[in-house]
MARBA-3410 file (N, C-alpha, C, O; in Angstrom, 1 decimal):
237
-106.4,161.4,43.1,-107.2,161.7,41.9,-107.8,163.1,42.1,-108.6,163.3,43.1 ~ -107.5,164.0,41.2,-108.1,165.4,41.3,-109.3,165.5,40.4,-109.3,165.2,39.2 ~ -110.5,165.9,41.0,-111.7,166.0,40.2,-112.1,167.5,40.2,-112.2,168.1,41.3 ~ -112.3,168.0,39.0,-112.7,169.4,38.9,-114.2,169.6,39.0,-115.0,168.7,38.5 ~ -114.7,170.6,39.7,-116.1,170.9,39.8,-116.6,171.5,38.5,-116.2,172.6,38.2
-117.5,170.8,37.8,-118.0,171.4,36.6,-119.5,170.9,36.4,-120.1,170.4,37.4 ~ -120.0,171.1,35.2,-121.4,170.8,35.0,-121.7,169.3,35.0,-122.8,168.8,35.2 ~ -120.6,168.5,34.9,-120.8,167.0,35.1,-121.1,166.7,36.5,-122.0,165.9,36.8 ~ -120.5,167.4,37.5,-120.8,167.2,38.9,-122.1,167.8,39.3,-122.9,167.3,40.1 ~ -122.4,169.0,38.7,-123.5,169.8,39.1,-124.8,169.3,38.5,-125.9,169.2,39.1
-124.7,168.9,37.2,-126.0,168.6,36.4,-125.9,167.3,35.7,-126.9,167.0,35.0 ~ -124.9,166.5,35.8,-124.8,165.3,35.1,-124.4,165.4,33.6,-124.7,164.5,32.8 ~ -123.8,166.5,33.2,-123.4,166.7,31.9,-122.0,166.0,31.6,-121.0,166.5,32.0 ~ -122.2,164.8,31.1,-121.0,164.0,30.8,-121.4,162.6,30.5,-122.6,162.3,30.5 ~ -120.4,161.7,30.2,-120.7,160.4,29.8,-119.7,159.4,30.4,-118.6,159.9,30.8
-120.0,158.2,30.5,-119.1,157.2,31.0,-119.2,155.9,30.2,-120.2,155.6,29.5 ~ -118.2,155.1,30.3,-118.2,153.7,29.7,-117.6,152.8,30.7,-116.7,153.1,31.5 ~ -118.1,151.6,30.7,-117.6,150.5,31.6,-117.1,149.4,30.6,-117.9,148.8,29.9 ~ -115.8,149.0,30.7,-115.2,148.1,29.8,-114.6,146.9,30.5,-114.0,147.0,31.5 ~ -114.9,145.7,29.9,-114.3,144.5,30.5,-112.9,144.3,30.0,-112.5,144.4,28.9
-112.0,144.2,31.0,-110.6,143.9,30.8,-110.3,142.5,31.1,-110.5,142.1,32.3 ~ -109.7,141.8,30.1,-109.4,140.3,30.3,-107.9,140.2,29.9,-107.5,140.5,28.8 ~ -107.1,139.7,30.9,-105.7,139.5,30.6,-105.1,140.8,30.1,-104.2,140.8,29.2 ~ -105.5,141.9,30.7,-105.0,143.3,30.4,-105.4,143.7,29.0,-104.7,144.6,28.4 ~ -106.4,143.1,28.4,-106.9,143.5,27.1,-108.3,144.1,27.3,-109.2,143.4,27.8
-108.5,145.3,26.8,-109.9,145.9,26.9,-110.7,145.4,25.8,-110.5,145.7,24.6 ~ -111.8,144.7,26.1,-112.6,144.1,25.1,-113.5,145.2,24.5,-114.1,146.0,25.2 ~ -113.7,145.2,23.2,-114.5,146.1,22.4,-114.1,147.6,22.7,-115.0,148.5,22.7 ~ -112.8,147.8,22.9,-112.4,149.2,23.3,-112.8,150.2,22.2,-113.3,151.3,22.5 ~ -112.6,149.9,20.9,-112.9,150.8,19.9,-114.4,151.2,19.9,-114.7,152.3,19.7
-115.2,150.2,20.0,-116.7,150.4,20.1,-117.1,151.3,21.2,-117.9,152.2,21.1 ~ -116.5,151.1,22.4,-116.8,151.9,23.6,-116.3,153.3,23.4,-117.1,154.2,23.7 ~ -115.1,153.5,22.8,-114.6,154.9,22.6,-115.4,155.6,21.6,-115.6,156.8,21.6 ~ -115.9,154.9,20.6,-116.7,155.5,19.5,-118.0,156.0,20.1,-118.5,157.1,19.8 ~ -118.6,155.2,21.0,-119.9,155.6,21.6,-119.7,156.7,22.6,-120.5,157.6,22.6
-118.6,156.7,23.3,-118.2,157.8,24.2,-118.0,159.1,23.4,-118.5,160.1,23.9 ~ -117.3,159.0,22.3,-117.1,160.2,21.5,-118.4,160.8,21.0,-118.6,162.0,21.0 ~ -119.3,159.9,20.6,-120.6,160.3,20.1,-121.4,161.1,21.2,-122.0,162.1,21.0 ~ -121.3,160.5,22.4,-122.0,161.2,23.6,-121.4,162.5,23.9,-122.1,163.5,24.2 ~ -120.0,162.6,23.9,-119.4,163.9,24.1,-119.8,164.9,23.1,-120.0,166.1,23.4
-119.9,164.5,21.9,-120.3,165.4,20.8,-121.7,165.9,21.1,-122.1,167.1,20.9 ~ -122.6,165.0,21.6,-124.0,165.4,21.9,-124.0,166.4,23.0,-124.8,167.3,23.0 ~ -123.2,166.2,24.0,-123.1,167.2,25.2,-122.3,168.4,24.8,-122.4,169.4,25.6 ~ -121.7,168.5,23.7,-120.8,169.6,23.4,-119.6,169.7,24.2,-119.1,170.8,24.5 ~ -119.1,168.5,24.6,-117.8,168.4,25.4,-116.7,168.2,24.5,-116.6,167.3,23.7
-115.7,169.1,24.6,-114.6,169.1,23.6,-113.3,168.4,24.2,-112.3,168.3,23.5 ~ -113.4,167.9,25.4,-112.2,167.3,26.0,-111.9,166.0,25.2,-112.8,165.2,24.9 ~ -110.6,165.9,24.9,-110.2,164.7,24.1,-110.2,163.5,24.9,-109.9,163.5,26.1 ~ -110.4,162.3,24.3,-110.3,161.0,24.9,-108.9,160.6,24.8,-108.4,160.4,23.6 ~ -108.2,160.5,25.9,-106.8,160.1,25.9,-106.6,158.6,25.9,-106.5,158.0,26.9
-106.5,158.0,24.6,-106.4,156.6,24.5,-105.1,156.0,25.1,-105.1,154.9,25.6 ~ -104.0,156.8,24.9,-102.8,156.3,25.4,-102.8,156.2,27.0,-102.2,155.3,27.5 ~ -103.5,157.2,27.6,-103.7,157.1,29.0,-104.4,155.9,29.5,-104.2,155.3,30.5 ~ -105.4,155.5,28.7,-106.2,154.3,29.0,-105.4,153.0,28.9,-105.4,152.2,29.8 ~ -104.6,152.9,27.8,-103.7,151.8,27.6,-102.7,151.7,28.7,-102.4,150.6,29.2
-102.1,152.8,29.1,-101.2,152.8,30.2,-101.8,152.4,31.5,-101.2,151.7,32.3 ~ -103.0,152.9,31.8,-103.7,152.5,33.0,-103.9,151.0,33.1,-103.7,150.4,34.1 ~ -104.3,150.4,32.0,-104.5,149.0,32.0,-103.2,148.2,32.2,-103.2,147.3,32.9 ~ -102.2,148.7,31.5,-100.9,148.1,31.6,-100.3,148.1,33.0,-99.7,147.1,33.4 ~ -100.6,149.1,33.7,-100.0,149.3,35.1,-101.0,149.0,36.2,-100.7,149.2,37.4
-102.1,148.4,35.9,-103.1,148.0,36.9,-102.6,146.9,37.8,-101.7,146.1,37.4 ~ -103.2,146.8,39.0,-102.7,145.8,39.9,-103.3,144.4,39.5,-102.6,143.4,39.9 ~ -104.4,144.4,38.8,-105.0,143.1,38.4,-104.9,142.9,36.9,-104.9,143.9,36.1 ~ -105.0,141.7,36.4,-105.1,141.4,35.0,-106.5,141.5,34.4,-106.7,141.8,33.3 ~ -107.5,141.2,35.3,-108.9,141.1,34.9,-109.7,142.0,35.8,-109.7,141.9,37.1
-110.4,143.0,35.2,-111.2,143.9,36.0,-112.2,144.7,35.1,-112.2,144.5,33.9 ~ -113.0,145.5,35.7,-113.9,146.4,35.0,-113.4,147.8,35.0,-113.2,148.3,36.1 ~ -113.1,148.3,33.9,-112.5,149.6,33.7,-113.6,150.6,33.5,-114.5,150.4,32.6 ~ -113.6,151.7,34.2,-114.6,152.8,34.1,-114.0,154.1,33.6,-113.0,154.5,34.2 ~ -114.5,154.7,32.5,-114.0,155.9,32.0,-115.1,157.0,32.2,-116.2,156.7,31.7
-114.8,158.1,32.8,-115.8,159.2,33.0,-115.2,160.4,32.4,-114.0,160.8,32.6 ~ -116.0,161.1,31.6,-115.5,162.3,30.9,-116.6,163.4,31.1,-117.8,163.2,30.8 ~ -116.2,164.6,31.5,-117.0,165.8,31.6,-116.2,166.9,31.0,-115.1,166.7,30.5 ~ -116.7,168.1,31.1,-116.0,169.3,30.6,-114.5,169.4,31.1,-113.6,169.7,30.3 ~ -114.3,169.2,32.4,-113.0,169.4,32.9,-112.3,168.1,33.5,-111.2,168.1,34.0
-113.0,167.0,33.3,-112.5,165.7,33.9,-112.3,164.6,32.9,-113.2,164.4,32.0 ~ -111.3,163.8,33.1,-111.1,162.6,32.4,-110.6,161.6,33.4,-109.4,161.6,33.9 ~ -111.5,160.7,33.9,-111.2,159.9,35.1,-111.2,158.4,34.7,-112.2,158.0,34.0 ~ -110.2,157.7,35.1,-110.1,156.3,35.0,-110.2,155.6,36.3,-109.5,156.0,37.3 ~ -111.0,154.6,36.5,-111.0,153.8,37.7,-111.3,152.4,37.4,-111.7,152.0,36.3
-111.1,151.5,38.4,-111.3,150.1,38.2,-112.0,149.5,39.4,-111.9,150.0,40.5 ~ -112.7,148.4,39.1,-113.4,147.6,40.2,-113.4,146.2,39.7,-113.1,145.8,38.6 ~ -113.8,145.3,40.7,-113.9,143.9,40.4,-114.9,143.7,39.3,-116.0,144.3,39.3 ~ -114.7,142.8,38.4,-115.7,142.3,37.4,-116.5,141.2,38.1,-116.1,140.1,38.1 ~ -117.7,141.7,38.5,-118.5,140.7,39.3,-119.1,139.6,38.5,-119.7,138.7,39.0
-119.0,139.7,37.2,-119.6,138.7,36.3,-118.7,137.5,36.0,-119.1,136.5,35.4 ~ -117.4,137.7,36.4,-116.5,136.6,36.2,-116.9,135.4,37.1,-117.2,135.5,38.3 ~ -117.0,134.2,36.5,-117.3,133.0,37.2,-118.7,133.0,37.8,-119.0,132.4,38.8 ~ -119.6,133.8,37.2,-121.0,133.9,37.7,-121.9,133.7,36.5,-121.8,134.3,35.4 ~ -122.9,132.8,36.6,-123.8,132.5,35.5,-125.2,132.2,36.0,-125.8,131.2,35.7
-125.8,133.1,36.8,-127.1,132.9,37.4,-128.2,133.2,36.4,-128.0,133.9,35.4 ~ -129.4,132.6,36.7,-130.5,132.9,35.9,-131.2,134.2,36.5,-131.4,134.2,37.7 ~ -131.5,135.2,35.7,-132.0,136.4,36.1,-133.6,136.4,36.2,-134.2,135.9,35.3 ~ -134.1,137.0,37.2,-135.5,137.3,37.3,-135.7,138.8,37.3,-135.1,139.6,38.0 ~ -136.6,139.3,36.3,-136.8,140.7,36.1,-138.2,141.1,36.6,-139.1,140.4,36.4
-138.2,142.3,37.1,-139.4,142.9,37.6,-139.7,144.1,36.7,-138.9,145.0,36.6 ~ -140.9,144.2,36.1,-141.2,145.3,35.3,-141.4,146.6,36.2,-142.2,146.6,37.2 ~ -140.6,147.6,35.9,-140.6,148.8,36.7,-141.9,149.6,36.4,-142.4,149.7,35.3 ~ -142.4,150.3,37.4,-143.5,151.2,37.2,-143.1,152.5,36.5,-143.9,153.3,36.1 ~ -141.8,152.8,36.5,-141.2,153.9,35.8,-141.2,153.7,34.3,-140.7,152.6,33.9
-141.7,154.6,33.5,-141.7,154.4,32.0,-140.6,155.2,31.4,-140.4,156.4,31.7 ~ -139.9,154.6,30.4,-139.0,155.3,29.6,-139.7,156.3,28.7,-140.7,156.0,28.1 ~ -139.2,157.5,28.6,-139.7,158.6,27.8,-138.9,158.6,26.5,-137.8,159.1,26.5 ~ -139.5,158.1,25.4,-138.8,157.9,24.2,-138.4,159.2,23.5,-137.5,159.3,22.6 ~ -139.0,160.3,24.0,-138.7,161.6,23.4,-137.5,162.3,24.1,-137.0,163.3,23.7
-137.1,161.7,25.2,-135.9,162.2,25.9,-134.6,161.9,25.2,-134.4,160.7,24.8 ~ -133.8,162.9,25.0,-132.5,162.7,24.3,-131.5,161.9,25.2,-130.6,161.3,24.8 ~ -131.7,162.1,26.5,-130.7,161.6,27.5,-130.6,160.0,27.5,-129.6,159.5,27.7 ~ -131.8,159.3,27.3,-131.8,157.9,27.5,-131.0,157.2,26.5,-130.7,156.0,26.6 ~ -130.6,157.8,25.4,-129.9,157.2,24.3,-128.3,157.4,24.5,-127.6,157.0,23.7
-128.0,157.9,25.7,-126.6,158.1,26.0,-126.3,157.6,27.4,-127.2,157.6,28.3 ~ -125.1,157.1,27.6,-124.7,156.6,28.9,-124.1,157.8,29.7,-122.9,157.9,29.9 ~ -125.1,158.6,30.1,-124.7,159.9,30.7,-124.5,159.7,32.2,-124.7,158.7,32.8 ~ -123.9,160.8,32.8,-123.7,160.8,34.3,-125.0,160.9,35.0,-125.0,160.8,36.3 ~ -126.1,161.2,34.3,-127.5,161.2,35.0,-128.0,159.8,34.9,-129.0,159.6,34.2
-127.4,158.9,35.7,-127.7,157.4,35.6,-128.5,156.9,36.8,-128.8,155.7,36.8 ~ -128.8,157.8,37.7,-129.2,157.2,39.0,-130.6,156.6,39.0,-130.9,155.7,39.8 ~ -131.4,157.0,38.0,-132.8,156.3,37.9,-132.6,154.8,37.7,-133.4,154.0,38.2 ~ -131.6,154.4,36.9,-131.4,153.0,36.6,-131.0,152.3,37.9,-131.5,151.2,38.2 ~ -130.2,152.9,38.7,-129.8,152.3,40.0,-130.9,152.2,41.0,-131.1,151.2,41.7
-131.7,153.3,41.0,-132.9,153.3,41.9,-133.9,152.1,41.6,-134.3,151.4,42.5 ~ -134.2,152.0,40.3,-135.1,150.9,39.9,-134.5,149.5,40.0,-135.2,148.6,40.3 ~ -133.2,149.4,39.8,-132.5,148.2,40.0,-132.6,147.7,41.5,-132.9,146.6,41.8 ~ -132.4,148.7,42.4,-132.5,148.4,43.8,-133.9,148.1,44.2,-134.2,147.3,45.1 ~ -134.9,148.8,43.6,-136.3,148.5,43.9,-136.6,147.1,43.5,-137.3,146.4,44.3
-136.2,146.6,42.3,-136.5,145.3,41.9,-135.9,144.3,42.8,-136.5,143.3,43.2 ~ -134.7,144.5,43.3,-134.0,143.6,44.3,-134.8,143.5,45.6,-135.0,142.5,46.1 ~ -135.4,144.7,46.0,-136.2,144.7,47.2,-137.5,143.9,47.1,-138.1,143.5,48.1 ~ -137.9,143.7,45.8,-139.1,142.9,45.6,-138.8,141.4,45.3,-139.6,140.6,45.0 ~ -137.5,141.0,45.5,-137.1,139.6,45.3,-136.7,139.3,43.9,-136.6,138.1,43.6
-136.4,140.3,43.1,-135.9,140.0,41.7,-134.5,140.4,41.6,-133.9,140.9,42.6 ~ -133.9,140.3,40.4,-132.5,140.6,40.2,-132.3,141.9,39.5,-131.2,142.5,39.7 ~ -133.2,142.4,38.8,-133.1,143.7,38.1,-134.5,144.1,37.6,-135.4,143.4,37.6 ~ -134.5,145.4,37.2,-135.8,146.0,36.7,-135.8,146.0,35.1,-134.8,146.1,34.5 ~ -137.0,145.8,34.6,-137.2,145.9,33.2,-138.1,147.1,32.9,-139.1,147.3,33.4
-137.6,148.0,32.0,-138.3,149.2,31.7,-139.2,149.0,30.5,-138.7,148.4,29.5 ~ -140.4,149.6,30.5,-141.2,149.7,29.4,-141.2,151.2,29.0,-140.9,152.0,29.9 ~ -141.7,151.6,27.8,-141.8,153.0,27.5,-143.2,153.5,27.7,-144.1,152.7,28.2 ~ -143.5,154.7,27.3,-144.8,155.3,27.5,-145.9,154.6,26.7,-147.1,154.8,26.9 ~ -145.5,153.8,25.7,-146.4,153.1,24.8,-146.6,151.6,25.3,-147.2,150.8,24.6
-146.0,151.3,26.4,-146.1,149.9,27.0,-145.3,149.0,26.1,-145.6,147.8,26.0 ~ -144.2,149.5,25.5,-143.3,148.6,24.7,-142.1,148.3,25.6,-141.6,149.2,26.3 ~ -141.5,147.2,25.4,-140.3,146.8,26.1,-139.1,147.6,25.6,-138.9,147.9,24.4 ~ -138.3,148.1,26.6,-137.1,149.0,26.2,-135.8,148.2,26.6,-135.2,147.6,25.7 ~ -135.5,148.2,27.9,-134.2,147.6,28.3,-134.3,147.3,29.8,-135.3,147.8,30.5
-133.4,146.6,30.4,-133.3,146.4,31.8,-132.5,147.6,32.4,-132.1,148.5,31.7 ~ -132.4,147.6,33.7,-131.7,148.7,34.4,-130.2,148.7,34.1,-129.5,149.7,34.4 ~ -129.7,147.6,33.5,-128.2,147.6,33.2,-127.9,146.8,32.0,-126.7,146.5,31.8 ~ -128.9,146.4,31.2,-128.6,145.5,30.1,-129.6,145.6,29.0,-130.8,146.1,29.2 ~ -129.3,145.3,27.8,-130.2,145.1,26.7,-130.9,143.7,26.8,-130.4,142.8,27.4
-132.0,143.6,26.2,-132.8,142.3,26.3,-133.1,141.8,24.9,-133.3,142.5,24.0 ~ -133.2,140.4,24.9,-133.4,139.7,23.6,-134.5,138.6,23.9,-134.5,138.0,25.0 ~ -135.3,138.4,22.9,-136.4,137.4,23.0,-136.3,136.4,21.9,-135.8,136.7,20.8 ~ -136.6,135.1,22.2,-136.5,134.1,21.2,-137.9,133.4,21.0,-138.6,133.1,22.0 ~ -138.3,133.2,19.8,-139.5,132.5,19.4,-139.3,131.6,18.2,-138.9,132.2,17.2
-139.5,130.3,18.4,-139.3,129.4,17.2,-137.9,129.6,16.6,-137.7,129.6,15.4 ~ -136.9,129.7,17.5,-135.5,129.9,17.2,-135.1,131.2,16.5,-134.0,131.4,16.1 ~ -136.0,132.1,16.4,-135.8,133.4,15.9,-135.5,134.4,17.1,-136.2,134.4,18.1 ~ -134.5,135.2,16.9,-134.1,136.2,18.0,-134.6,137.6,17.7,-134.5,138.0,16.5 ~ -135.2,138.2,18.7,-135.8,139.6,18.5,-135.2,140.4,19.6,-135.0,140.0,20.7
-135.0,141.7,19.3,-134.6,142.7,20.4,-135.4,144.0,20.1,-135.6,144.3,18.9 ~ -135.7,144.8,21.1,-136.4,146.0,20.9,-135.6,147.0,20.0,-134.4,147.1,20.1 ~ -136.3,147.8,19.2,-135.7,148.8,18.4,-135.2,149.9,19.3,-135.7,150.1,20.4 ~ -134.2,150.6,18.8,-133.6,151.8,19.6,-134.7,152.8,19.8,-134.7,153.4,20.9 ~ -135.7,152.9,18.9,-136.7,153.9,19.1,-137.7,153.6,20.2,-138.5,154.4,20.6
-137.6,152.4,20.8,-138.4,152.0,21.9,-137.8,152.7,23.2,-138.5,152.6,24.3 ~ -136.6,153.3,23.1,-136.1,154.0,24.3,-135.0,153.3,25.0,-135.3,152.9,26.2 ~ -133.9,153.1,24.4,-132.9,152.3,25.1,-131.5,152.7,24.6,-131.3,153.3,23.6 ~ -130.5,152.3,25.4,-129.1,152.5,25.1,-128.6,151.5,24.1,-128.9,150.3,24.1 ~ -127.8,152.0,23.1,-127.3,151.2,22.0,-126.0,150.5,22.6,-124.9,151.0,22.5
-126.2,149.3,23.2,-125.1,148.6,23.8,-124.1,148.1,22.9,-124.4,147.7,21.8 ~ -122.8,148.1,23.3,-121.7,147.6,22.5,-121.9,146.1,22.3,-121.6,145.6,21.2 ~ -122.3,145.4,23.3,-122.6,143.9,23.2,-123.8,143.7,22.3,-123.8,142.8,21.5 ~ -124.8,144.5,22.4,-126.0,144.5,21.6,-125.6,144.6,20.1,-126.0,143.8,19.3 ~ -124.7,145.6,19.8,-124.2,145.8,18.4,-123.5,144.5,18.0,-123.7,144.1,16.8
-122.6,144.0,18.8,-121.9,142.8,18.4,-122.8,141.6,18.1,-122.6,140.9,17.1 ~ -123.8,141.4,18.9,-124.7,140.3,18.7,-125.5,140.5,17.4,-125.7,139.6,16.6 ~ -126.0,141.7,17.1,-126.7,142.0,15.9,-125.9,141.8,14.7,-126.3,141.4,13.6 ~ -124.6,142.2,14.8,-123.7,142.1,13.6,-123.2,140.6,13.4,-122.7,140.3,12.3 ~ -123.4,139.8,14.4,-122.8,138.4,14.2,-123.9,137.3,14.2,-123.6,136.1,14.0
-125.1,137.7,14.5,-126.2,136.7,14.5,-127.4,137.3,13.8,-127.5,138.5,13.7 ~ -128.3,136.4,13.4,-129.5,136.9,12.7,-130.5,137.3,13.8,-131.2,136.5,14.4 ~ -130.6,138.6,14.0,-131.5,139.2,15.0,-132.3,140.2,14.4,-131.9,141.1,13.7 ~ -133.6,140.2,14.7,-134.6,141.1,14.2,-134.9,142.2,15.2,-135.3,141.9,16.3 ~ -134.7,143.5,14.9,-135.0,144.6,15.7,-136.5,144.9,15.5,-136.9,145.2,14.4
-137.3,144.9,16.5,-138.7,145.2,16.4,-139.3,145.8,17.6,-138.8,145.7,18.7 ~ -140.5,146.4,17.4,-141.2,146.8,18.6,-141.9,145.6,19.3,-142.5,144.8,18.6 ~ -141.6,145.5,20.6,-142.1,144.4,21.4,-143.1,144.9,22.5,-142.6,145.6,23.4 ~ -144.3,144.6,22.3,-145.3,145.0,23.3,-145.2,144.2,24.6,-144.8,143.1,24.6 ~ -145.5,144.9,25.7,-145.6,144.2,27.0,-146.5,143.0,26.9,-146.2,141.9,27.6
-147.5,143.0,26.2,-148.5,141.9,26.1,-147.9,140.7,25.3,-148.4,139.6,25.4 ~ -146.8,140.9,24.6,-146.2,139.8,23.9,-145.2,139.0,24.7,-144.8,137.9,24.3 ~ -144.8,139.5,25.8,-143.7,138.9,26.6,-144.0,137.4,26.9,-143.1,136.6,26.7 ~ -145.2,137.1,27.2,-145.6,135.8,27.6,-145.5,134.8,26.5,-145.5,133.6,26.7 ~ -145.4,135.2,25.2,-145.5,134.4,24.1,-144.1,133.9,23.6,-144.0,133.0,22.8
-143.0,134.4,24.2,-141.7,133.9,23.8,-141.2,132.7,24.5,-141.7,132.3,25.6 ~ -140.3,132.0,23.8,-139.8,130.7,24.4,-138.6,130.9,25.3,-138.4,130.1,26.2 ~ -137.8,131.9,25.0,-136.6,132.1,25.7,-136.3,133.6,25.8,-136.6,134.4,24.9 ~ -135.6,134.0,26.9,-135.2,135.4,27.0,-133.8,135.5,27.6,-133.5,134.7,28.5 ~ -133.0,136.4,27.0,-131.7,136.6,27.6,-131.3,138.1,27.6,-131.9,138.8,26.8
-130.4,138.5,28.4,-129.9,139.9,28.5,-128.4,139.9,28.1,-127.7,138.9,28.2 ~ -128.0,141.1,27.8,-126.5,141.3,27.5,-126.0,142.7,27.9,-126.8,143.6,27.9 ~ -124.8,142.7,28.3,-124.0,143.9,28.4,-122.5,143.6,28.2,-122.2,142.4,28.0 ~ -121.7,144.6,28.2,-120.3,144.4,27.8,-119.5,143.8,28.9,-118.3,143.5,28.7 ~ -120.0,143.6,30.1,-119.3,142.9,31.2,-119.8,141.5,31.2,-118.9,140.6,31.4
-121.1,141.3,31.2,-121.6,139.9,31.4,-121.5,139.0,30.1,-121.5,137.8,30.2 ~ -121.5,139.7,29.0,-121.7,138.9,27.8,-123.2,138.7,27.6,-124.0,139.6,27.3 ~ -123.7,137.4,27.8,-125.1,137.1,27.8,-125.4,136.3,29.1,-124.6,135.5,29.5 ~ -126.7,136.5,29.6,-127.2,135.8,30.7,-128.7,135.4,30.4,-129.4,136.3,29.9 ~ -129.1,134.3,30.8,-130.5,133.9,30.6,-131.4,134.5,31.6,-131.0,134.8,32.8
-132.6,134.8,31.2,-133.7,135.3,32.0,-134.7,134.2,32.4,-135.2,133.5,31.5 ~ -134.8,133.9,33.6,-135.7,132.8,34.1,-137.2,133.3,34.1,-138.1,132.6,33.8 ~ -137.3,134.6,34.5,-138.7,135.1,34.7,-138.8,136.6,34.5,-137.8,137.3,34.8 ~ -139.9,137.1,33.9,-140.3,138.5,33.9,-141.6,138.6,34.6,-142.6,138.1,34.1 ~ -141.6,139.2,35.8,-142.8,139.1,36.6,-143.2,137.7,36.8,-142.4,136.9,37.3
-144.4,137.3,36.4,-144.9,135.9,36.6,-144.7,135.0,35.4,-145.1,133.9,35.4 ~ -144.1,135.6,34.3,-143.8,134.8,33.1,-142.5,134.0,33.3,-141.5,134.6,33.5 ~ -142.5,132.7,33.1,-141.4,131.8,33.3,-140.9,131.4,31.9,-141.6,131.0,31.0 ~ -139.5,131.4,31.8,-138.9,131.0,30.5,-137.8,129.9,30.9,-136.8,130.2,31.5 ~ -138.1,128.7,30.5,-137.2,127.6,30.9,-136.1,127.3,29.8,-135.2,126.5,30.1
-136.2,127.8,28.6,-135.3,127.5,27.6,-134.0,128.3,27.7,-134.1,129.5,28.0 ~ -132.9,127.8,27.3,-131.6,128.5,27.3,-130.8,128.2,26.1,-129.6,128.6,26.1 ~ -131.3,127.4,25.2,-130.5,126.9,24.1,-129.8,128.0,23.3,-128.6,127.8,23.0 ~ -130.5,129.0,22.9,-129.8,130.0,22.0,-128.8,130.8,22.8,-127.7,131.1,22.3 ~ -129.1,131.1,24.1,-128.1,131.8,24.9,-126.9,131.0,25.1,-125.8,131.5,25.0
-127.0,129.7,25.3,-125.9,128.8,25.5,-125.0,128.7,24.3,-123.7,128.7,24.4 ~ -125.6,128.7,23.1,-124.8,128.7,21.9,-124.0,130.0,21.7,-122.9,129.9,21.3 ~ -124.7,131.1,22.0,-124.0,132.4,21.9,-122.8,132.5,22.9,-121.8,133.0,22.6 ~ -123.1,132.0,24.1,-122.1,132.0,25.2,-120.9,131.3,24.8,-119.8,131.7,25.1 ~ -121.0,130.1,24.1,-119.9,129.4,23.7,-119.0,130.2,22.8,-117.8,130.2,22.9
-119.6,130.9,21.8,-118.9,131.8,20.9,-118.2,132.9,21.6,-117.0,133.2,21.3 ~ -118.8,133.5,22.6,-118.3,134.6,23.3,-117.0,134.2,24.1,-116.2,135.1,24.4 ~ -117.0,133.0,24.6,-115.8,132.5,25.3,-114.6,132.6,24.5,-113.5,132.8,25.1 ~ -114.7,132.6,23.2,-113.5,132.6,22.4,-112.9,134.0,22.3,-111.8,134.2,21.9 ~ -113.7,135.0,22.7,-113.1,136.4,22.7,-112.9,137.0,24.1,-112.7,138.1,24.3
-113.1,136.1,25.1,-112.7,136.5,26.5,-113.8,136.5,27.5,-113.6,136.8,28.7 ~ -115.1,136.2,27.1,-116.2,136.3,28.1,-116.4,134.9,28.7,-117.3,134.8,29.6
END
């Protein structure tokens, strides 16, 4: 694999997508490529997304099921694969609120850019504290997202998720859930967390997973997540 030295390598100018491949089919491929194209336009990157190359890569891969990563910068179009760690895994997640605050005025947080390492740092910090991942709040103490997933809250069978303006990535699975279920996008204050009955997270590899705890707040219900999970199994999750 030849990688060109450009502003993607030097300064993080670029974007990536991670796509779930099941039986050599890329799930939500169109949605991922649309988001990627939007980010490339934001960065002013004119490199074309070679969809035929993506399909060929999947067709000739060594495995039928894996996580496909697409990285695009000014001079690079890189495809790679790794094991899909969420296959046959359904643990309950414990989230630790990160001391790092999302800056809602930053343009970068709304794109899956190559400047992603803060997410990894906080994810590893949460693990070091005995949790599974970090939960970000913004500068107004509103819930944003976890270090690798969007988050949803349930109260009296109603589903809520933070607004994009709270400072979060517009996830492809988040979009799917909003388009297929009755979900209210709203500002969710940190002080409201304790009042919810159920919490779950989502991304395009895991589908949905239940949250057992956020700091000291415990959530024992999983009913809504289990119902959604049954539906997602029909499309490959």
